[in-house]
N, C-alpha and C positions, 0 to 999 in steps of 0.2 A: 504494500500500500504506500510505500515511500514515494512512488511516482505521483500519487494522487494528493499526498499531503505536503507537509512542510517544504520539501526540496524545491517545488515549483510554485509554492504559494497558493495552491488550490485548496479551498476549504471543502473537505469531503462531505460535510453536512449539506452543502449546496448542490451536490451531484445526485442524480437519480436516473432511473431507467423506466422507459415505457415498455411494459410487458405485453407482447402481442401473441396470443395463444395460437393464432393461425400460423404465424411464422415458426413458433416453437414446435408445432406438430409437423409442419411441412419439412423443416430442417432437422428435427430431432425425433420424429416419429412419436411413439408412445412413451418416450422417456421424459416428456414435459414435466411430470410431477417433480422429478429430481432437480431439473433446472429451475423450476419455480421455487423449490425449497432453498436452493443455493442463493438465489438472487433476491428473495423476498425482502430483505432489509433495505434494498435500494429501489424498490418499485415505487414510483410516484404517479403512475397512470396506467390504466389497463385499456387494451384495445379489444373490441368484440367484432369479429368477422368470421366467416365460415368458408369452407372449400370442400372440394372432392377431387379425386383423381379420375381421369377418363382416358381410355385408350383411343388414340387417333393416329391413323397411318402407322400402326405398329409401335407407337411410342406413347408413353404416359404423358398426359398434359394436365396441368393444374387448372382447375375451373373454380373461380370464385362464385359463391352462391349466397342467397339470402340466409339469414340466421336460421338454424334448425333444419336446413335442407342439405347440409354437408356432413362432414365427418367429426366435427367438434362435439364432444359430449359436454355441453355447457353446464349441466347440472353438477356433474363431477368436478368440473373446473371451478365453478362458483363455490362448491362445498369446500374445496381446498383454500380458496381465497378467504372464505369466512373462518375456516379453521385456523388459519395463520393470522387472523385479525387484520388483514390488509384492508385499509379504508382509504381509498384514493378515488379520484374521478375515473369513470369508465367512458370511453369514447366508442362510438359505433362508426366503423369505416364501411362505406357503401361502395365496394369495389367490383361488384358483379354488374352485368350489363343493365344499364338504365338509360338507354338512348343517348349516351354521351355525358350524362350528368356525373357518372362515376369518374370521369376525367376532368370535371370542372367546366364542361362546355355549357354555355348559356343557351345555345340553340339545340333543341332535342331532336332526335331522329327516331321515328317509329314509336314514340311514347309521348304522352301528354304530361304536362307539369303535374296534373292531378294524379296520374298513374305513378309518377316518381314519388310524390308525397305519400300516396297510399302504401307503396312498398316500404318507405322509410318508417311510417307508422306501424306497419305490420312487424318490422324488425324490432322496434322499440317495445311493442306488446310482448313479443316472444322473449326478449331480453329480460323484461320484468318477470315474466312467468318462470323462466329458468332460475332466476335469483330466488324467487319465492319457493320453488320446488327444492332448491338446494337448502334453503332455511328449514323446510319441513322435515327433511331426511336426516336430521342430526340425531 
């Protein structure tokens, strides 16, 4: 920790990590609970997004999905977050196809603004439900 503290004048208490469960699973498979346990003291924000793997032209391709339609077991994940007492903001990243809104485009293609907002609301409802289910299973 010398690199983070005194030698360079960096205050460790001012440093944190945004923990992204999707990236943790994509890059580390089902070993995410161990990574979460190791980094938990530094987590200052959580990211909620989902994914699945799909075979395309003989190769595996990562597909971003709405929450609950992919491979993330959000109830188990939130149960761990609650068990560790991690109380930080949760951000939802809308990276699945939304007519270009997922890339920040103001002009949508093939979707209306209302459809995009409906998809976002649906994810928020699911996120809250997953959190509540994790709380009930203690």
